[in-house]
N, C-alpha and C positions, 0 to 999 in steps of 0.2 A: 715047452714053448710050442712044439708041434701040436700037442693036444689042445692047447689054448686056441691055436689058429683053426683047428678042425671044428671046435665048438663055434667059433665066430663064423666060419664058412657055412656051418649048418644053420646058423641064424640067417645068413644071407640066403641060403637055399629055401628056408621057410618063407622069407619075404618074397622070393620069386614064385613060390607055389601060390601064395596069397594073391599076387599080382596076376598070375595066370587065371585063377578063378574069377577075379574081377574083370579081366579082359574078356572072358567068355560072356559076361553079361553086358559089359560096356567097353567097346573097342577103344584102345588108347593109341593105336597106330605105332606101337613100339615093337621092334624085333626082339628076339631072345637075347642077342648079344647086347642090344641097347639096355635091356633090363639088367643083365649082369653088370654092365658098366655102371648103371645108375645106383645099384645096390652096393657095389664095392665103393663107389665114391661116397655114398651116404655113410657107410661104415667108417671111412677115413675121416669124414667131416665131423662125425659124432664121437671120434676118439676111440672107436673100437679097435682100429688098427693104429698103433702109436707111431708118432714121428720117428723115423730112422729104423723101424722094424723091418726085417727081411720077410718077404712073402714066400710061401711055399712054392715049389716048382709048378709050372703051368699044368703039367699032367696031373699032379696031385689035386690042384684046384678043380680041374675038370671032372675028376672022379668024384670029389666031394659034392660038387654042385650038380652032378649028373647031366653035364652038357659036354659038347665037343671041345677039344683043345683049341681049335681055331676060334671058337666063340670066346674063350678066355683070353687068347692072345690078342684078339681085336680089342677087347675091353682094356687089357693092360697097355696096349699101344696108345689108346686114346688117353688113358690116365697119365701116361708118360708125357704125351704132347701137351696136356694141360698143366703139368707141373706137380701132379699128385704123387707120382712115382718117379724113381730114378733107377735106370737100368745100368748095372755094372757088368761089363763083358766077362762072361765065364763065371759070374757069381750070382746071377738072378736079379730080381726086382726088389727095391726097398721103398718104403714110404719116405717121401721127401723129408729131410731133416729140419726144414724151416717151417713145419706145419704144427709146431707145438701148441699154438694158441687157437688152432682152427676149431676145435670142438668146444671152446669155452662160451659161456653165455655172455650177453651184453654186460651184465654187472661184473663179470670176471675180467672183461677186457680192459686193458690199460689204454689202448688207443681208441680212436674214433672210428665210426663206420658201423653199419648194421651187422647184427649178429646173424650167423647162418641159421636158417630155420630148420626145424626137424623135418623128417621125411613127409609127414602128413600134418597139414596146418588145420587146427581145430576150427570148425565153423565154415570152412570153404565148401562150396558146392563141388560136384565132380568136375564141372567145367572150370570152376575157379581153381581147383587143384591142378588141372592140366595147364592152365595159364601160368600158375605159380611155378610149375615145373619147367617152364620155358628156360629158366636160368640154368638148368642142367643140360640143355641142348644147345643154347645159343647165347653168348654174352657179347653184345656190341662193345667194341673197344672204347674206353674212356680216356686213356692216356694220350698225350700228344703224339702225332704221327711221326714215325722214324723210318728211314729206308730199311727194308724194301716193302713196307706194308702196302697191301693192295687197296684199291678203291679210293685212293686219295687224289683229288684233282689239284691243279695249280691254283693256289689262293692268292699268293703275293701279287700276281698280275691282274687280279680282278679290278675292274674300273670303279673303285669305291667312290672316287670324286664324282664321277658321272651319276652314280646311284644317288648320292647325297643331293646333287643338283636337281635331279628329277623329283626327289622327295620334297624339296622346297618349292617346287612349282605349283603345288596344290593350293587352290584358293581357299578362303575361309569357308565358303559354302561347301566345297568338296571335302574339306577336313571334317566339317560337322556331319556330312552325310556318311563319311567313313567311320565316324564314332558311333553310329547306330548299328543295330543288328543287321547282318547282311544275308544275302541269299546263300543257303547252305551249299548249293552247287558251285558257288564261286561268283566273283564279280563279273557281270556281263562283259565288261571291256576286256578282262583277262581271258575269259573263255573264247571270245571272238579272236583275240590275238593268237591264242594257242592253236585254234582251228586253222587260221590262215598260215601260221608257221609250219604246221604239220603237212599241209598241202605242198608248200614250197620246198620243205626240207626232206620229208620222208615219204612223199607221194600218197599221203592219206587224205581221202576226201571225207570230211565229216562236217556236221553242223555244230555251231557253238552249243546248241542245246544238248548235244551228246557228250560234251566235255564236263567232267566233274573235277573240281580242284580239291586236292587233299594234301595232307602233310607228308609228302614223300611217298615213295613206292611201298614202304612198309605198311602204312595205313591203307594203301590201296589193296594190298593182299589181305589185310585184316577184314576190310569191308567185303571183299569177294568171298572169303571163307564164310563169313556170317550170313550173307544173303543168298549164296548159290549152293551151299552144301549143308547137309544135316549131319548130326553125330553118327558116326559109323560109315558115312559115305567114303568112297575111295577117290583119291586124287593122285594123278601121275606127276612125278617130278624127275628132273634130270639127275643122273648119278654118274659122275660127281655133279654137284649143284650147290646152290646158295643155301646155307643152313637157316637163314632168317625166314625164308619161305616155308621150309619144312616145320620150323618151330611154330610159326603162326598158324598153319593149318592144323598141326597136332594139338595146339592149344584150343581149337574149336572141336576137338573130338573126331577129327577126320583121320582116316587111315591113309597114311602117306605111302605110296607105292613107287619104288625106284625103277627107272628105265635107263638102260645104258646109253652112252654117247660114243659114237665112233667118228670117223673122218667126215661124215656127212651130217653129223648132229644127232638129234633125238631119234632112236631106233623105233619107228612107228610100228612096224610089223610085230616086233617082240612085245611091245606094250599092248597091242590089241589082242594078241594071243594069250598073254599071261594074265592081264588084268581086264577081263571082259566087262566087269561091272563099274569101271571108272566113270565118273561123271564130269571130270574136269582134268585138264593138263596144263601145267605151267612150264613155259619154254622160253629160252633166250636165243632166238634164231639168228640174230644179226651177228652177235659175238658171244658164243656160248660161255657161260660162267661155270667153272673157271678156266676151261681148256682153250677158249678163244676160237673154236671151230665155227665156221659159217654153215648154217643149215642149207643143204642143196635144194634147188627148186623141186626136184623129184620128191624129196622128203616133205617139203612144205605143202605140196599138193596132196600128198598122202595123208598128212596130218589134218588138213581141211576136210578131206573125204571122211576120215575117221570121225571127226567132230560132227559133221552133218549127218552121217549114217547112224551114229549112236545118240544124237541129240545131246551131245556133251558140249561143255564150254572150253574154249582155249583162252589162256591168259598169256599174252605176249609181253614179256618184261624186256623193254628196250632200254635198259639201264645206261648203256653207253653207245647207243646207236648213232649218235652225232659224231663219234670219233672214228671215222673211216678215212684212211689216208691215201687210198689208191685213186686212180683216174676215175673209175666208175664206182658209185656208191650203191650198195644193196638196198632196195626198198624194203619197207616194213612188210611183215606177214599179212597184216590186216589190210594192205593195199591191193591184195590179190583178189580175183573173182571168187565168189562164194565164201567170203570171209565174214558172213553175218553173225557167226557165233564166236567171234574173237573179241576179247576185251584187251585193249592196248594200254599198257601202263608206262608212263613216262615220268621222269624226275628231273628237277633242276639241281639236284645235289651234285651231279657230276659235271653238267654243262656250266653251272655257275659256282655254287659252293654249298656244302652240306648244311651250314648254319641257316640257310634261307628257309629250310623246312617247307618247301612247296613242291608238289608233284601233281599228277593228274591221271585220270582214266578216261579213255574214249570208249563209250558204252554203246551197245546196241540201243536204239531208241526206246525199245520196250522196257529196258531196265533203268532208264535215267531217273525217273521219278522215285523209284524205290531206293536207289542209291543216295539220292539227295536227302531223303528222309533219314536214312541210316547215318549219314554224315551229321545231320542236325541232332540226332540222338546222342552221338558220341561226343562231339565238341562244338556243335552249332555251326561254325564256319571258320575259315582262315582269316587272319588279321586283314581288315579292309585296306589300311594304308599300304601294307606291303604288296597286296594284290594290285593296287592301282599303279604303284611304281613299277612293278614287273611288267604290267601291260604296256606302259610307256617305253620301258627298256626294250621290249620286243618290237613294237610298232615303229619306233624311231631308228631301228637298225643296229642298236648297240649289242644285242645278242649275236647277230650275224658277225659283226666285227670281232667280238670277243672270241667266238668259235673259230674264226679264220686264224686268229693269232695262236690259239691253242692247237689247231691242226698243223700249224707249222712248227710249234715248239715241241710237241710231244714226240714226233718221229725223231727229232734231234736228240732228245733225252733217251729215247729207246736205243739209238745208235751208240750213245755214250755208255749206257748200261752194258750193252753187248760187248763192246770193246774193253771196258774196264774189268768185267768179270773174266773174260778170256785171258787178259793179261795177268790179273791177280792170281788166277787159278792155274796159270801155266797150261792153258788149253783143256783143263778138266771140265770147265763150265762153258760150253759153247751154245748160247741161246740162238734160236732161230728167229729172225725178224718177223713182224706181223704187220699187216696193213690195217689193223683195227684194234681197238681196246686201249686199256691203260696199264696192262701188266703183261708179262711173258711167263710161259710155263717151260720149265726144264723137266722133261719126263724121264723117270728112271725105269730100268727093266722091272717087270712085274716080279714081286717077291722081295725087292730091295727095301730096306728100312729107310723111310724118309723123315723120321722123327729126331734122330740124333743131332744132325746138323742144325735144325731150327732151335733146339734147346741150347746148344753151345753158342749159337749166334746171338740169341736173345740175352744170354749172360754177358755177351761182349757189346751189347747195345745196338745190335742189328736185328731187324725183324724179317724172318723168312717163314712163310706159311707152308706147311706140308700139304701136299695134295690130298693125302688120306683124311685130313680134317673135313673135307667136303664130300667124302664118299659115304655111301650107305652099305651097298654090297660090292661095289666096284673094287677090283684088286689093283687098280692103277695107283702109282706112286710117283712122287716128284716134288718139285719146289716151285713156288710162285714168287715172282719178283715184280713189285710195283715200281714204276719209274716216273709217272706223270707229275706227281706233286713234289719232286725233289730236284734241286738245282744240280748243276754239273759237279760242283765240289762235293756235295753230300753223296752223290751216287758213287764217285770215285773213292771217297774215303770209306764208305760202307763196303765197296767191293774189295778194297785192300784188306779190311778187317776179315772179311769172309775168306779171302784167299789164304790168309795166315791160318785159319781154322782148318782149311782143307789140306 
């Protein structure tokens, strides 16, 4: 058995060598530990490592692959978090026993659903392969939300009746106009409404012509990667940070460079010193994802100085900037002086609901026309009728009223979460309250394993995300608890379940 595994690991090592040679010609933006992880995962998916089989010790794997043991441990931890491996204390790592049909083809499968593709898809371009490999780096959740999954807003309280009434107010002439091809940059009424709202809510002065309506923040990042970066360019991202951003940029052949986050946010000095060739940085300054830290004014000004001196672009992802619960609200980064190189990304997925699939970018005027053309090339424009309803929803004050209710509701749910977890865990889980955001972080000492509890919790019907899932190089560990989208009973029940596991 040991000889068999050595042969398999030599196969994986051969794949790594091939990838290193390919990387020398065409940068993929993947670190060595990511490559080890990807090749081990592919070996499991293709059935080279059988379900239930015990893997060799991490030191033996490291020697066989000619990499450090820490590289192997990182890959194994990630595979455990994703359910490919099961760790048994004192006994090593095993391929999960319920993966028996993972390597079968579509014709061999008894159930429905797409078959897993091989490592290389015939016929795809290099860029196409990078995009296809996104599934190995980031999988957006498809199952119904359950506590404590993060990024979930309150949906039950959305004023659906008001929305339906606004939709019925369109005249026949308006309906006929909305049935035609629309401006790819967005409906003029909606762009104007967004511009006015941003000035009142986030302190952003912009013209409607600078607003581009898109299908949420993910499409915004995709457009930015396509229009502002070339293959092999370097882009800075927060570490820990949002995997969807990293996956999108990597899919365009961009080299993603991690920058640590501390108590003041994005560490600008370290980014400038380590990654001098970077052409773009993506940040979440109002409520850093996933730590919830607010970027200090000193760091904001340093970041703007960096962008202006390097002629680099800054992307401000304000995914939940509307949810600040203190007396004073922090303005947006792009509202500061000398913010001409900032692209502001906003979304209605958190303020209203994810099913709306509408977001926007506030662009420097010089970029507006090019981004509108890119939107036209990808999917022409957003649905006209939905844009018109949203424009009315904003201008008639319904968005403001809905957000006021949510700003009252979410701190209440946050308090319930904190109290319920403290009680259920008998003081082991003491979360610190936050004046912004939709989730809380319980950080563990560096070096602690944050994967075991989430795996046990998920088996019990509770979702707890490990902080390590959002890290590239960062050694930070912890657990994330979403609270905004769940009522009091659901939060307490999930906390009780988690307390039993602890």
